[in-house]
C-alpha positions in Angstrom: 0.0 0.0 0.0 1.5 3.4 -1.0 1.8 6.4 1.2 -0.9 9.1 0.9 0.4 12.6 0.5 -0.9 14.9 3.1 -2.4 18.2 2.1 -1.7 19.9 5.4 0.8 19.9 8.3 0.7 20.9 11.9 3.2 23.7 12.3 2.4 24.8 15.8 0.5 23.2 18.6 -0.5 24.0 22.2 -2.1 21.5 24.5 -3.4 21.8 28.1 -3.7 18.4 29.8 -5.4 17.7 33.2 -5.1 14.1 34.5 -7.1 12.3 37.2 -4.4 12.9 39.8 -5.0 16.7 39.4 -1.8 17.3 37.5 -2.0 20.1 34.9 0.5 20.0 32.0 1.0 22.4 29.1 2.8 21.4 25.9 3.9 23.6 23.1 5.2 22.1 19.8 6.5 23.8 16.7 7.9 22.5 13.4 11.3 23.4 12.0 10.4 24.1 8.4 14.0 24.6 7.2 13.9 21.2 5.4 10.6 22.2 3.7 12.0 25.4 2.3 12.4 23.9 -1.2 8.6 23.4 -1.4 7.7 27.1 -0.8 8.2 30.3 -2.7 10.5 32.7 -0.8 7.5 34.8 0.2 5.6 31.8 1.6 8.7 30.6 3.5 9.4 34.0 5.0 5.7 34.4 6.0 5.6 30.9 7.6 8.8 31.5 9.4 7.5 34.8 10.8 4.1 33.4 11.8 5.7 30.4 13.5 8.2 32.6 15.4 5.5 35.0 16.5 3.0 32.3 17.5 5.7 30.4 19.5 6.6 33.7 21.4 2.9 34.3 22.2 2.3 30.7 23.3 5.3 30.8 25.5 3.9 33.9 27.2 0.6 32.0 27.7 2.5 29.0 29.1 4.4 31.2 31.6 1.1 32.9 32.7 -0.6 29.6 33.3 2.4 28.3 35.2 2.5 31.5 37.4 -1.2 31.0 38.2 -0.6 27.4 39.1 2.4 28.2 41.3 0.4 30.9 43.1 -2.2 28.3 44.2 -2.4 27.4 47.9 -2.0 23.6 47.8 -4.1 21.6 50.4 -3.2 18.1 51.5 
């Protein structure tokens, strides 16, 4: 069976997980598109690079804010 070519790719992701033990975890992922440069026009590549960089910066700020709120909680045993 041959591989199916995908028509899209996840470039940036952010997840917020909460498990049954009460643990909250954030996860940010981003794709390094350097190896994909040959598939884009220079304008597309520059646009994607900028968007990924800006999105990553903003998601990091969100992550830090969530972490600060979690660290400020009064934990009860």
